[in-house]
N, C-alpha and C positions, 0 to 999 in steps of 0.2 A: 420684389414683385416676381422677377424671373424665377427665383428659387422656389417660391410658393407654387407657381404654376407647374414646374417640373415635379415637385413633390406630389401634387395632386394627381398628375398623370401616372406616376409610378404607383400610387396607392390604389387606383381604380382596379387593375387586374386582380389584386388580392381580394378586394371586396366581391368582385364578380365570381371568383373561384369559390369563395366561401359560400356564396348563395347557391352556386351550382351544386356543390357538395351537400349542402343542407337540403337542396331540392331533391337530390337523389334519394336521400333517406325518406323524405316525405312521399316520393313517388311510390314507395313500397307499401303504402297504406291500403291500396286497392288494386285488383287485377287490371282495371281500366287504366289507372295511372301508370302502372308498370308497362302495360302494352303501349301506351302513348310514348313513354320514354324510350322503349326499345325501338319503336318505329322511327322516331326522330334520330336516335343514335345510328341506326342502320343507314338512314338517308344521308347522314353527315359523312359516313364512310364511303358511300357511293359517289358523292359529289366531286371531290378533288380529281379523280381520274378523268372525269368528263369535261373538266375545264380546259383541256387541251383540244377539245372538239371531238367529233365522231371518228375515232381512230381504232385500229385493231387492239393496240396496247391498252388504251383507255377503256374500251368496251370489255376486254378480258378482265381487267382489274375491278371494274364496277359490277360485272355480271353476277357474281356470287351474292353481293349485297342486294342487288335488284331482285334476284330470285327469292331471296329471303323476304323482301317486302311483299312480293306477290304470293308467297306460300305455294309456289308451283314446283312440280318435280323437275322441270327443265325450262330453259329460257334461251332464246336466240336473238341476236342483234345483227342487223345488216346495215350497210350503207346503200347507196343507189346502185352499186355494181357488184357487191360480193357479200358473202357471209363474214362477219367480223368475229363472232364468237358463238359457240353453242355450249351451254353450261348445264350440267345435270344428268339425269337418267336418260336412257335411250340414245346414246351417242351415235348409234347406227342410223338415226334419222337426220344427223347433221348434214349429210350430203343432199338432203331434200329441202333443207331449211330455206335456201334462197328461192327455190320454186314456190314454197309456201308464201313467201313475201312478195312475189312478183305482182300479183293483182293489186295489193295495197300500195306498192310503189307507183303503180300506174295511175290509180284513181284516188288515192289518199283516203280510202274508206276502211273502217275496221272490218276484218273478215273472220268468220268462225268456220274452221275447216275440220273435216273428219280425217283422221290419220289411219291409214291401213298398215297393219303390222301382223306378221305371222307368229311372233313370239308371244306366247300366252302370258309370260311374266312381265312383259314390257308395260309400264304404266302410262305410256303415251298413246292416247286414243283421239284426242282433239287438240286443236290449237286456236288461240285467239291472237290474231295479228293486227297490231295497231300502228299507225304511221308516226314517225318522228319528224318534226317540222321545225324550220327556222325561217323567219321572214315569210311565212305562209307558203314555203316551199317544202315538199316532201324530200327529206334528205336520207331517210332510212326507215327501218321498221324495228319494232320490238314484238316478239312472239312469246306468249306464255303457253307451255304445253302441260297437259295433264289428262286424267281419266275423263273428266267432264268439263265442258265449257259453260259453267253456270253463269247466271246474270251477275253474280258477285265477282267472278273472275274477269268477266268482260269489263266491268266497271273499274276493278282494281288495275287491270292492264292499261286502261285509258288514263287513269289518274297517275300511275307511275310514268307512263309515256309523257304526260304533260309536264311532270317534274323534270324528266330528262330533257325535254324541250327547253325548259328554263335554264338548265345548265349549259346547253349548247348555245343559247342566246348570249349567255354571259361569256362563253368562249369566243363568240363572234365579236363582242364588245372589246374583249382583251386584244384580239387580233387587230381590230380597228384602231385601238389606242396605240398599239405598237407601230402600225403603218403610219399613223399620224405623227408619232414622234420621229420616225425615220424620215418622213417628208420634211419635218421641221429642221432636222439635222442637215438634210440636203440643202435647205434654204440657207442655213448658216454657212455651209461650205461654199455656196454660190456667192455669199457676201464676202467671204475671206478671199476668194480667188482673184477677181480683177484688180482690186485696189491694192491689196497687200503684196500680191505676187509681182505686179508691175514695179512697185516702189522697191521691193527687195532686190529684184534682178538689176534694176538701175543702180542701186547702191553697190551691189557686188561688182558690177561692170566697172564702176568708178575706181575700184581698187586693183583691177587686173594688171595695169601697168605700173602703178606706183607702189603697190604692196601685194604681190602675188600670193604670198603665204596667208595674209589676212583674207584675201578674196577666196582662197581655198577653204579656210575655216568657216567663213560665212556661208559658203555654198553647201558645206556639210550640215550646218545648222538648219539651213533652208530645207534641205532634203529630209532631215529628221522631222522638222515641223510639219511639212506637207504630208509625209508618210503617216504621222499620227492623225492629222486633221481629216484625211481622206480614207482612213481605214474603214473596213466594211463589216466588222463584227462587234457585237456588244452594244447595248444601250447605255451601259454604265462602265465607268472606269474608277480608278482610285484617285483620291485627292493628290497623292504624290505624282501620279502620271499627268494629271491635268496641270499641276504646277510646273512640272518639267517641261511640258509643251509651252506654257506661258513664258518660262525662262528663255527658251529658244526664240520665241517671238520677240521678246524684249531685247535680246542680243542683236537681232536684226534691226530693230527700230533704233537702238542706241548707236548702231553703226551709221544710221542715216542722220540722226539728230545730234550725235556727239554729246558734249557736256550739257546741251540744252535739255536733255531728258535725264532726270534723276529718279531712281527707283529704290524704295525701301521695302524689304520683306520682313515680316515677323510671323513665323510659322511654328506652332506648337507641334513637336514630333508625335504627340499622342494621336493627332487627327490625320496623319498622313495615310493610314490604311483605310480611312472611311470611303465607302463607295458613293460616288456622285454621278449624276447624269453626264454622259459624254458631251464635251464642249459646252458646259454650263458656266464656266468662269472665263475662258479665253475671250468670248465676245464682250464681256464686261471690261476687260483690260484693253481690248482693241478700241472699244467705245471711249475709254478714258483718254487714250492716245489720240485717236482720230478726231473726236468732237471736243475734247477738253483742252488739248495742248497744241494741235497743229496750227491753229489760228491765233495762238497767244504769243505775245512778245516776251522775250526773256526766257528764263529757265522754267521748265514745267516739272512738277513733282507728282509721282504716283506712289501710294502706299498700299501694300497688299498684306492683309492680316488674316490669320486663321487661328482661332482659339478653341480650346477644349472647354465646353460648358456643360459638363455632366452628361446627360443623355443626348446632347446636341453638339454640333460643330457650328461655330459662328465665324463667318467669313465676311470681310469687307474689302472693297476696292475703292480707293479715294484718290481724287485728283484735285489740283488747285487751278484747274482751267477755267474756261469761260462760264461754265454752268448753263442752265437753261430755265425757261419759264416753267414753274411747277404745274400750272394748269395744262400747259401743252404736254408735259411729261405724263400727267394723269390720263390725258386723252389718248396718248400713244399706247400706254399700258392697257387701257380699256379697249383698244382696237378701233377707236372712233376715227383716228387719222393715221395715215401711213407715215412711219418715221423716214426722214430724209437720209438717204445714203446707206440704208441697211435695216435689218430686222432684229438686231441683237438683243436689246433689252426686252422688248415685247415677247420675242421668241423664248428667251430663257425664263421669263416670268411665267408664261403659259405652261412650259414643260415642268417647271417645279411644282405648279399647282396640280397638274395632272398626276404626277408621281406621288406627291406627299400630302396633297390637300390644300385648300385655299389659305390656310394659316401659314403656309410656307412660301408664299410669293415674295417677290423682291420688295424691299423697303428702300426707297431712294430719298436722299436728302440733297436738295439742290436749290439754286436761285441764280438769277442773272448776275454774273461777275463773282459768284461765291463758290465756284467749283462744284463737284458732285461726289457724293459718297453713296455707294450701292452696298446694301447689307443683305446677306444671305444667311438663313438659318437652315440647317439640315439635320435630321435625326441621324444618329450614328448607325442605328439599325432600323430597317423598315422592311415589312414583308414584300417579297418580290424584287428587292433591290440588292444586287450583289455584283461585284466586278469579276467578270469571267474572261 
């Protein structure tokens, strides 16, 4: 079943590409179809630079394509405070471009302006200035310059500005998603701090007199673990880095539990470079120790597995602890009730769905007295996901 699904996913891009290539040939059958294709293609080139928001670099890289969409000799883009780019003929008018935009920035209305110029050969005589908005706020302007400000140019400038607005809205959504993920990582850090730090320091302190060298080694592991957990750069890391941090965590926990905690790892080397969301696995292991084994009598066992599965990496964290009621777990993952003692499982599940889509949420097998197994599927390659 799994192989069939992967095969289907791999086959889709080839089919789509064939249809696109076939479509290109068919678009050549009439001028209208060719014009439609060229417009869509030009818009697709202008879009990516704007997905970072209204910046000087993005505006400069998009301006040539936007000017081509408008068919105007020159184009200018401003934000609320300055000119970001002037592209095209009549560059001597660039110094005036922000003044041309000032009224539109103030009242959010389209302006048609006459441009005074002493150079007879200059094609810039009029400008259409339209607002750029996000969340009903004017954040900048787009100005189309030319010989005449026809009704067609006014309409085209408004339509292109509306399209730019949609790209800026998407940039805002991307920023909101990033901020949300950062907030959720901060929540995980807050979960790690009080419980784990207290127990680790208590354990290290117990070795200071009886085994100073052991205390020193554990203190170094603790320092490396906390340095990784509280780092401030990057939404993603490699599976190898995440597993290295988990190993430090387990060294500290084994120092506390002794032979009562037994850990088995089975990791395929092929998946170690795979990029994963930062702190997506450590909370699962901590959950296994904290909720699965701390209250259990006798030896507790944890098995961590990472397998190569074609286009995917499949990871599982399994314990033979107390387990939990499946209905309660479902309600925790659905956000209907707050988990006792932390936010680990629900947080990781939500972040995986945000990054990869709903089909990549956690799959948990559990029952009272039956232990818990958490399964994670991750695509090896995904747009926008890389460990930097």
